[in-house]
Structures are given as structure tokens and as C-alpha cells.
N, CA and C of each residue as an Amber inpcrd file, in Angstrom:
protein
   291
 144.1120000   9.5890000 141.3780000 144.3880000   8.1060000 141.7440000
 145.4170000   8.2630000 142.8580000 145.1960000   7.5550000 143.9650000
 146.1490000   7.4130000 145.0740000 147.3630000   6.6430000 144.7830000
 148.4890000   6.6210000 145.5650000 149.5690000   5.8970000 145.3890000
 149.1270000   4.5730000 145.5920000 148.4750000   4.2380000 146.6590000
 148.2330000   2.7060000 146.8960000 147.3460000   2.1040000 145.8850000
 146.3810000   2.7110000 145.3250000 145.5600000   2.1780000 144.2700000
 146.4810000   2.1190000 143.0310000 147.3860000   2.9000000 142.7280000
 148.1860000   2.7280000 141.5390000 149.0950000   1.4040000 141.5930000
 149.4370000   1.0470000 142.7540000 150.1700000  -0.2790000 142.8220000
 149.2180000  -1.3290000 142.9210000 148.0170000  -1.3100000 143.4950000
 147.0220000  -2.3870000 143.4980000 146.4590000  -2.5660000 142.1680000
 146.4120000  -1.5410000 141.3680000 145.6910000  -1.9340000 139.9910000
 146.5840000  -2.6250000 138.9310000 147.8520000  -2.9940000 139.4250000
 148.6710000  -3.8400000 138.3830000 149.4240000  -3.0590000 137.4420000
 149.6060000  -1.7750000 137.6050000 150.2640000  -0.9360000 136.5990000
 151.6660000  -1.4580000 136.3600000 152.2760000  -1.4010000 135.1610000
 153.4300000  -1.8830000 134.8720000 154.6070000  -0.8380000 135.4400000
 155.7870000  -1.2990000 135.4660000 156.7850000  -0.2510000 135.9250000
 156.7500000   0.8360000 134.7840000 156.6630000   0.3580000 133.6190000
 156.7280000   1.4150000 132.4500000 155.6510000   2.5090000 132.6000000
 154.3830000   1.9170000 133.1020000 153.2760000   2.8070000 133.2500000
 153.4280000   3.8370000 134.4450000 154.1030000   3.2870000 135.6200000
 154.4360000   3.9690000 136.6120000 155.4520000   5.1860000 136.2440000
 156.4790000   4.6850000 135.7030000 157.5560000   5.6770000 135.2150000
 157.0560000   6.7900000 134.5050000 156.0330000   6.5150000 133.4240000
 155.4350000   7.6000000 132.7920000 154.5960000   8.5950000 133.5490000
 154.1080000   8.2250000 134.7970000 153.2410000   8.8500000 135.6440000
 154.1160000   9.6860000 136.6000000 155.4860000   9.5960000 136.4260000
 156.2370000  10.2950000 137.4560000 157.0360000   9.6480000 138.4650000
 156.7830000   8.3040000 138.5130000 157.5530000   7.4910000 139.4710000
 159.0510000   7.4230000 138.9750000 160.1620000   7.4190000 140.0440000
 161.3610000   7.4140000 139.7290000 161.9710000   6.2380000 140.4150000
 163.0330000   5.6840000 139.9990000 163.8410000   4.7180000 140.6670000
 164.4480000   5.2990000 141.8580000 164.0910000   5.0990000 142.9720000
 164.6070000   5.7050000 144.3130000 165.4570000   4.7970000 144.9400000
 166.7240000   5.2660000 145.4950000 167.6440000   4.4840000 146.2850000
 167.8360000   5.1880000 147.5390000 167.7750000   4.5370000 148.7570000
 168.0400000   5.1640000 149.9320000 169.1260000   4.2980000 150.6230000
 170.1530000   5.0550000 151.1020000 171.0090000   4.2570000 152.0380000
 170.7110000   4.7370000 153.5020000 170.1440000   3.8610000 154.2420000
 169.7790000   3.9380000 155.5940000 170.8040000   3.5270000 156.6920000
 171.3860000   4.4270000 157.3400000 172.2850000   4.0340000 158.4790000
 171.5910000   4.1340000 159.7050000 171.8590000   2.9390000 160.5590000
 171.1920000   2.7480000 161.7160000 172.0530000   2.2860000 162.7110000
 171.5880000   2.5170000 163.9200000 172.3750000   1.9540000 165.0730000
 171.9150000   0.5330000 165.4510000 172.8280000  -0.4740000 165.6200000
 172.5460000  -1.6870000 166.0200000 171.8910000  -1.6630000 167.3320000
 170.8380000  -2.3930000 167.5600000 170.1600000  -2.3280000 168.9750000
 170.9880000  -2.7190000 170.0900000 171.8580000  -3.7630000 170.0240000
 172.6020000  -4.1780000 171.1130000 173.9560000  -3.4830000 171.2850000
 174.3200000  -2.7200000 170.2590000 175.6830000  -2.0310000 170.3080000
 175.3800000  -0.7050000 169.4970000 174.9930000   0.2930000 170.4630000
 174.3380000   1.5320000 169.8720000 175.6150000   2.3700000 169.2060000
 176.7760000   2.1380000 169.4340000 178.0300000   2.9610000 168.7680000
 178.3210000   2.4300000 167.4790000 177.7710000   1.1250000 167.0770000
 177.8650000   0.5450000 165.8130000 176.9110000   1.0260000 164.8570000
 177.2780000   1.5830000 163.6090000 176.2150000   1.7590000 162.6430000
 176.3600000   0.5830000 161.6100000 175.0560000   0.4090000 161.1280000
 175.0430000  -0.6930000 160.0460000 174.0550000   0.0930000 158.8510000
 174.5040000  -0.4650000 157.6730000 174.0350000   0.0890000 156.4770000
 172.9710000  -0.7700000 155.7930000 171.7370000  -0.0680000 155.3150000
 170.9090000  -0.9300000 154.7920000 170.3910000  -0.0700000 153.3950000
 170.3300000  -0.6130000 152.1770000 170.0200000  -0.1630000 150.9790000
 168.6700000  -0.5540000 150.6400000 167.9090000   0.5260000 150.4630000
 166.4480000   0.2760000 149.9820000 166.2670000   0.7670000 148.6180000
 165.5450000   0.1470000 147.7730000 165.3250000   0.6230000 146.3740000
 163.8610000   0.2230000 145.9260000 163.2100000   1.2860000 145.4360000
 161.8050000   0.9710000 144.9510000 161.3750000   2.2280000 143.9720000
 160.2670000   2.0680000 143.3130000 159.8420000   3.1760000 142.6940000
 159.0630000   4.2030000 143.4170000 159.2740000   5.3990000 143.4260000
 158.7190000   6.3030000 144.2570000 158.5700000   7.6650000 143.5400000
 157.5950000   8.5810000 144.1340000 157.4570000   9.8450000 143.5310000
 158.3320000  10.8680000 144.1110000 159.3320000  11.3610000 143.4230000
 160.1180000  12.5340000 144.1080000 159.3150000  13.7870000 143.6750000
 159.4980000  14.8910000 144.6600000 160.2820000  14.9370000 145.7470000
 159.6790000  14.5090000 147.1990000 158.4360000  14.1100000 147.0780000
 157.7870000  13.7440000 148.2530000 158.1280000  12.4580000 148.8720000
 158.4020000  11.5370000 148.0450000 158.9100000  10.1010000 148.4320000
 157.8490000   9.4980000 149.3820000 156.5390000   9.4050000 149.0650000
 155.7260000   8.7500000 149.9710000 155.9440000   7.1480000 150.2770000
 156.5500000   6.4770000 149.2840000 156.6930000   5.1540000 149.5720000
 157.8810000   4.9960000 150.7020000 158.7900000   5.7440000 150.4040000
 159.9670000   5.7300000 151.3910000 159.7580000   6.1550000 152.7140000
 158.8080000   7.2410000 152.8570000 158.4470000   7.7890000 154.1720000
 157.5810000   6.7880000 154.8200000 156.7790000   5.9670000 154.0570000
 155.9430000   5.0110000 154.6860000 156.9290000   3.7760000 155.2430000
 157.8080000   3.4760000 154.4110000 158.8310000   2.4910000 154.9140000
 159.5760000   2.9830000 156.2850000 160.0150000   4.1760000 156.2550000
 160.7100000   4.7760000 157.3820000 159.8550000   4.8220000 158.6480000
 158.6290000   5.0660000 158.3410000 157.4650000   5.1060000 159.4820000
 157.5050000   3.6860000 160.2390000 157.3460000   2.7000000 159.1950000
 157.2640000   1.3130000 159.5320000 158.4360000   1.0020000 160.3120000
 159.5140000   1.3260000 159.9740000 160.9830000   1.1200000 160.5490000
 160.9860000   1.7050000 162.1040000 160.7200000   2.9050000 162.1300000
 160.7090000   3.4940000 163.5130000 159.5870000   2.9060000 164.2240000
 158.4470000   2.5670000 163.9340000 157.4520000   2.0030000 164.6640000
 157.7100000   0.4900000 165.2310000 158.1610000  -0.2360000 164.3530000
 158.4340000  -1.7630000 164.3860000 159.8630000  -2.2290000 164.6240000
 160.9420000  -1.6410000 164.3640000 162.1630000  -2.1360000 164.4510000
 163.0170000  -1.5650000 165.5810000 163.9930000  -2.4230000 166.1420000
 164.7400000  -1.9330000 167.2230000 165.9340000  -0.9480000 166.9030000
 166.3930000  -0.9810000 165.6970000 167.6520000  -0.2550000 165.5010000
 167.2990000   1.0880000 164.9870000 167.6130000   2.0030000 166.0100000
 167.2050000   3.5340000 165.7470000 168.0010000   4.0530000 164.3640000
 167.3120000   4.8030000 163.6260000 167.9320000   5.5160000 162.5940000
 168.9570000   6.5640000 162.9030000 169.9910000   6.5300000 162.0210000
 171.0980000   7.5990000 162.2220000 170.8880000   8.4800000 161.2180000
 170.8230000   8.0640000 159.8250000 170.5970000   9.1240000 158.7540000
 170.1660000   8.2960000 157.5850000 169.6850000   9.0240000 156.5090000
 169.1840000   8.4190000 155.3090000 169.5510000   9.3280000 154.1960000
 170.2310000   8.8850000 153.1330000 170.6780000   9.4210000 151.9470000
 169.7030000   8.9450000 150.8480000 169.1760000   9.7880000 150.1750000
 168.3690000   9.4230000 149.0750000 168.7220000   9.8680000 147.6480000
 168.6240000   9.0660000 146.5440000 168.9070000   9.4070000 145.3260000
 167.8300000   8.8570000 144.5170000 167.3490000   9.6900000 143.5660000
 166.2340000   9.2420000 142.7300000 166.7350000   9.5930000 141.2670000
 166.3530000   8.6530000 140.3390000 166.6100000   8.8720000 138.7720000
 165.5590000   8.4450000 137.9230000 165.1640000   9.1320000 137.1540000
 164.2330000   8.8850000 136.0710000 164.5620000   7.5760000 135.3510000
 163.6980000   6.6440000 135.1140000 163.8790000   5.4950000 134.4670000
 163.7190000   5.8980000 132.8190000 162.8910000   6.6490000 132.5300000
 162.6860000   7.0130000 131.2840000 162.5690000   8.5390000 131.1710000
 163.3520000   9.0400000 130.3460000 163.3440000  10.4140000 130.0460000
 162.7150000  10.7350000 128.6830000 162.3010000  11.9770000 128.2640000
 161.8650000  12.1580000 127.0940000 162.7100000  11.8490000 125.9130000
 164.0860000  12.2080000 126.1140000 165.1020000  11.9020000 124.9260000
 165.1510000  10.4620000 124.7080000 164.7940000   9.6120000 125.5380000
 164.9500000   8.0150000 125.3410000 163.7520000   7.5600000 124.5850000
 162.6090000   8.1470000 124.6480000 161.5270000   7.5460000 123.9460000
 161.4340000   8.2200000 122.4490000 161.8170000   7.6520000 121.3940000
 161.6960000   8.0790000 120.1770000 161.5830000   6.9660000 119.2030000
 161.1230000   7.1070000 117.9550000 160.9330000   6.0590000 116.9670000
 162.3600000   5.7530000 116.4280000 162.4980000   4.5850000 115.9960000
 163.7270000   4.1300000 115.2950000 163.6210000   4.5720000 113.9600000
 164.7230000   4.7810000 113.2560000 164.8630000   5.2700000 111.7470000
 164.8430000   3.9690000 110.9290000 164.4280000   2.8210000 111.2790000
 164.5760000   1.6320000 110.5130000 163.4740000   0.7520000 110.4870000
 163.2670000   0.1060000 109.3890000 162.0490000  -0.8650000 109.3790000
 162.6210000  -2.1300000 109.1260000 162.2090000  -3.2110000 109.8880000
 162.8500000  -4.3600000 109.7110000 161.5560000  -5.4000000 109.3890000
 161.6610000  -6.3730000 108.3750000 160.6510000  -7.3440000 108.0370000
 161.1440000  -8.5920000 108.4020000 160.3960000  -9.2830000 109.1630000
 160.6270000 -10.6530000 109.5840000 159.7450000 -11.6220000 108.7790000
 160.2290000 -12.6270000 108.2770000 159.5570000 -13.7040000 107.5930000
 158.8680000 -14.6570000 108.4790000
């Protein structure tokens, strides 16, 4: 299943997380179009597949093709939303009336 079809079929964030998607944050530094010596920071955050980061790459390609501020640098961090040790059964039963 392609990345595009995964998003279009309405998968929940939990489902995407169990399929390997990770919360990805990128700090994008770019030059202001009118003042090339000034850097501006933009934070981007989305669920993406590490280490290829196809969603981020698509966003950066769009940026370079359509926006005036040339990219200076991109720092990326990715963290698993759900890890195996977090998914476990509780040791308690609760009965609600």
C-alpha cells in the first residue's frame, strides 16, 4: 500500500503508528526572500516514515518549487508515538454499573 493511499483511506493515527509512521518534527531554516542575510525558522510536524521521510521530502520539494525563501538547512527528529513496551494489558478489572 502506498503512502498516498494510506492517508486517503482514512487510517487513524494509531493505525499509522503501528504501521511504522513516527511523529516527525523538522526545523527548517530559510533565507528571507527580500533580505537574504536574514534567516527565518519554520517548524513542521507530521506523521512520517523514518528514515526515508517521504512526506517531509514531498513538502520540501513543494517548498523549493513554489516558495521564494531559499532553504538554508533542515534538522529532523522522529520519535515513535507507540513503542512495544507501552502496549500492554492492565492488571486490573473495573466493573461499571
